[in-house]
N, C-alpha and C positions, 0 to 999 in steps of 0.2 A: 714189772713197770722193777726197772732197777734198784737197785740201795739205797741210790741218794737222792732221788725219785720220791723213792718211799720215809725218806730222812725231811729233805723240806714238807714235804704231806704233814708229816705229825709235826712238825716244828709252828707250820704255818697255825695247821689246825689249836697249838697247843698257846700259840699268841693269837688268836681271834680269841680263844676263851679268858684270855686276863679284859683284854680292850671292851672286851662285854661286860667282865665284869668291875672296870669302870665307868662303861654310861652306865650302870645297874648305879651302881650307887650314889654316882652322880643324877642324875638322872631325882632321882628321891634327896638323895641329903645334900643337896642345891638346887632344882626345881622346886620343892612346899614353899621352902624360907625364901625363895627369892621373887614365887610368884605373890604369897601374903604383901612382904617386902613393896611391889610395884602397885599392886591394885590399893592398898589400904597410903602409899604417898600420894598416887593418886585422888585418891579419897580426899586428901587433906586439903589436896590445892585449892577450896575454897575458905579453907581457915588460916591459910596466906604461908606456912609451915612446908603442908605439898610442891609450892614454887623452888623450896632449896630442896627436900627432898623427890622429887620427878626425876625430876638428871640426873643425881647418882644413881638410882637405883634402874634407872631404862636404862646409864651407861653399865652397868652390874651385868642386866639383861644383853647388850650385845652382845658385851662381850664373853659374855657365857656362851651364846649362840655362834661366838664365831668361834668359838674354840673348838664347835660341833662341824663345823664349818670345814673348816683343816685336818680335825680326825678325815671327814670324808674324802676331801680327798686326798689323802698322804693310807688311809686307810683302803677305804676301797672303789677311789678313786671316783670317782663322784664330786669334780667339782661343782661349787656350791658360791654363785658371785655376789661382790656383798652389793645391796638393795639399797643399800641408805643413801637422803639428795646430801651432797654437799654441805660440809659446816658453814650458813653466814659465817661474813666477816667477823660481823652484829651479835659472836655468839657467848661472849663474854659474859653481859647481862642476862641475866639468871632471867626473863620474864621471855624477851629475844630465843633463849636456849634450850625453855622451855617447850614454846607454843617451836622451835622446832624440830625437834624432838615429837611430841605427841603430833604435828600437821603430816609426819611421811606416816605412808599405810604401814611402811617395813615394821616402823614400832609397834603396830598391833597382829604381826602375821610374825615376830619374834614370841608375841606372851601368846599366839594359839595356837605357838609348836611346843613355848610349853609346858601347858596345859596336855597335851596328846604325849609330848617325849614319858610323862608323868612311868601314864601305863605303859604304851608304849617300847620306852625305852626301857624300863625295868621287863620284861615278858620276854624282848632281844636281846638285852644281854644278858641275862640268866642261860636261853635255850642256849647258845653251845657250848655253857659249862654241865649245863642242867643232860647238856646227850649223851656227853662223855663223863660224867665221874656214874650214869644212871648206866651205861652199857661195862664200866671196868664192877664195877658194883655188879653188872648180872656173871662179872667173869668170874671174881676171887671173892668176893664173897657171902652174895646171897648160895648158892650152893650149898656151902658149908654148914651155914643155919639157918638155908629152910631141912637140912633133918634134923636139925636138933628141936628146934621152936616149931613153932606153925608163924617163920617168920614166910612172908611172901617176898616177893622182888618187884617191891609195886607192887598199885594197887590191883595187875591186869594178869600177876598172877603166881597165886597162892602151889605157894612145892607143894605144901604137906598131900594134896588130895595126886602129887603125881608120883607118889613111890620115888623110882631105883630114877625117871628119867627126870627127875628132879631133880637133879647133880647137874644131866651134863643138860640137857635143851636152854638154864639162861648160860651156863659161858658157850653156847654154839649163839644163841642170840643176844649176849653181851655182846661180844667178837663181834660177830656183823655189824650192834648201833654203833661199836665205837671205832671200827671202822671206815662207815657212811659218815659216821662226825665227821669225823676232823676235813675231810675236803669241801663236808657240807656247812659247816664252824662260817668260812670269811663268802659264802652266802648272805650265808643269814645276818650278819652284819654289816652288811651289802643293803639287800633291804631295808636298815635303818635308817641308813645314812641315802637309800631313796624318801625313804616318807618326810627327813630333814631336808630332802634339796624342795621335796610340795613343797612345801613349805614356809624355806628361809631363802631360794630365790628368787631374783625380781619378777613383782607382776604382768603379765603383758602386758598389761598397762603402763605400767613403767617402763618394760621393753618400750613398746610406740616409742613413751614420750621421747624416751632417748637415742632411740633410730629420727624422731623428727629433729632432737635437736643437734645429736650426727649431722643432721643434714642441712641445715639453717648455717652450723658455725661453717662446714666447708664450704657452704655458696659466699660466702659469705670473707673466705679466708681466700677462698679465686678470683671474685672479686675485690681483692685490696691488693695480694701479689699484678693483677691486672696492670694495677691506678700505681702499684711501687711501681712496672714495669715503663709504664709509661710517661712517666715521669723523671724512672733516669737517660729513658729514651731521650726524651725533650730536652735536659741537662745535657750530656754528653754533643745535641746537633747544638744546642743555641753558643754552648758556653765556650768547651772543650773545643770540636772538628770548625767553631768556627776560626779558632786560632790558627789550630792546628794549616787549615789548609790559607786560611793569611801569611801566616809562618814560613808556607812553599812556598807562594806567592811574591814576600820578601825577601827570598831562598833564591827566585830562579830570575828577578828585577836587578838584584846585587847581582848576580854570574853574569850581566850580559854587560852590565854598567858597569864592571871591575875595571876595563881596560884603559873605558871611554874615558869613566869621571867616579876614580879611587872613592872616593869623599863621598860623593850620595851614594859608592856603595858599600860605601865603614857606616853611609847611617842603616840603613835596609838593614843591615845586619844588626847594628844594636837593637830598630826595633825587630828584628825574629828572636833576638836572644831574649828579649824581655816577653816578649810575647809565648815562647817556652812558659817561661819561669809562669804564664799568669794560667798558663794552658796542665804547669805539672797539679800547680796549686790547685784548679780546680777539680782536675781528677784526685785530685788527694783528699779533698772538700768530699765527692761522688761517694770514695769508696769508705771515706769514715762513716756517713749515712748510711753505706748498708751496711756495714759492718766495721764498728772504730776498730781499730789493733792497737789500742788498754784493754779491751775487753781479750784478746784476745792472749794478748803480753800476761797482764794483771787477776784480771779475774772481776767478776760482780766486780768486791770493796777496791780496788784500783780504778776501776773503770770509774763506777759513781763519783767514788772522789777525788777523780780527778775533773770530775764535771764540773763538781761543788764548785771544787776554786772557778772554775772560767764563769762562774754565773753575778751578775754585782750586784749581789744583796749576801750579807752570810749566814750560812744554809749549816744545818748541825748534823751528822753521819752518824748513825751509829750499824756498824753489820756485825751479824753474829751469827757469822754459814760457818760449822768446820767441817770445809772440807768444799771442791768444785763442783759447780750446776754442772748441769749437763748442756751442750749447751746451745741448741735451741729452747730452751730455756731460760737460761745467762743470758743470750740475744732479746730474746721478747718481754724480760725482767728488765733490762739496762737503759730499752727504750721506748717499754711501762714508767719507769722513774724521770727521761727524761722531759719528756712529754707533759711529765704533771710541773715537771718544774719551769718547763718552760712555760708554760700557762701563770707559773705564781710570776714567773719574770712580767710577762706581758699583761692577766687582767689583771692580781686579788688587788698589786699598789700594799705588798707585803714592804715589813721592811725588814724580816726573818722570816725563815725555814727549817724542817729540819725532814732527813728522809732515815727510818728506823727500818733494817731487814733483818730477819730470822727465819732460821727452817726449824722446825718444830713438827713433828709425827707427816713425817713424810709431804712435809707442806713448808712450800717457801711464801712470808706474808713478807710484803711490802706495806707499809707509810711511811703517808710522803704529806706534813699537815706547813701551813703557814700564816703567820695571822696580819694575813691580807681582809677585805672590806667584805670578803665568806658569796651567797646568793650561785656559788661554781651547781652545776644541774648539768649534763650527762645527758641530759634526752635533750636539748640546745639543738645536743651532735657538738663536729667541729672535733678537736683532738680526743676530744676524752674520751666521743662515744668511739673513733676507731684506735683506740688503749682496750676500752669493751671490751673489740669485733680480735683485737689479736689476743686477748687472757684467754677469751672463751673457743678461740678454735684449739687454746691445751684446756679444756674443761678448769682454765682460772676461774676466778669469781674480778667484782669489786663496788664498793660500797662510800660510798661520798657522802659526809657529813662537811656540810659546809651552808648555817645558818645568817640569814643577812647580816654583816655587824662581821663574822669570823669568829672562832678562827675556822679557816678548810679545812677537810680530814681527810683522805682518802687510799682506802685502804685498799689493800691488792692482794688476791693468793694465787698459785700455782698452784698443784700435784705433782709436785717432783722427788726422787732420789740423789743424794750426791755421791758423785763417779770417785772421784781422790778425796781424800785427804788433806789439810790444810795448816801446809808448816806453821805459817806463826798468827794466832787467831790475832785481829784487830779490829778497835776501835776508836771511836773520839768524835773529833772534830775536823768539819773537814775544809 
């Protein structure tokens, strides 16, 4: 083994000792207070104060568990996927937030991991450093103290009974233990990560449910895409294609009449010019229905504002998205807002509507509301159900609050990351 390789093993072994000490300290210094706080806050739920304390303590528990997930992946190469259910749109309500967290099986697995991690994290965290220190002690400390006092190299080798050998044996055994512990230490840390993985990963039932959801949303997306393609085909066949065929026929007749009846040929050419303009307009409308040019040019902010200006009622628009959303998510978000505003115009009888779009916590939240008659229900089908399917394809959610008499508030969320910064933020009224 060359010198560089030995130096790398020594470096990794020493770094592992430090990481293990950090995990051992946190297992007790954070684990014990967090466990006590979590259990007490849950116990205080019947008293009312736990409704506010429990979500805070459970959020702290999730943050601590997420730190362990990050360390397991970065330090030991053990990935631990996030098992938590998506945050509901109405999580700002303390009772809804409490139910969301307590009904998630991952919450109780986190709590179980916290209990197990106290002894396991302490033992496996201290073991790498203890092995290294024990080996160094055998090499440089125990032989000399063993000749002067009854000091023994740990509980296993009382040196006073070894005589002269008591100087050599600890050094040899200590050197061997040190040499073995340095490459073994990362495996000890990986063992701790594997214990965490067994408790912090999604349960099999959760994975099966996730597979079922993905299968269902994929099927719905494929069906929706097929229906959209059929619509485009019908629009092309019945609209632009028919006008282009008529245009071709008029030009052919005009060619035949050019010599014998120039006035009739001129009239046919005028009709052809009009038909070409109408066909071009229909093609532009069709393209806008697939992907509006304003969306590509100005992003979600500009596209929603342009959409609001085209509606027959005032729409307040507020956008706080400090960057550009990924194109597929941006398109889904735009059409979701467009469909909701179309429903406002068609069915709500509202005199005013509002749109609020913001990005926070790697999620894009869109709120569309109106002061109309209310009574909107996604279960009745129609556009709302289609938007719900479109959002589900991106792991998005939609929540509708629409009591009889109004107002109607539709909250939609899409998980996404911002791909590029925005040059200047804007918000206001469209």
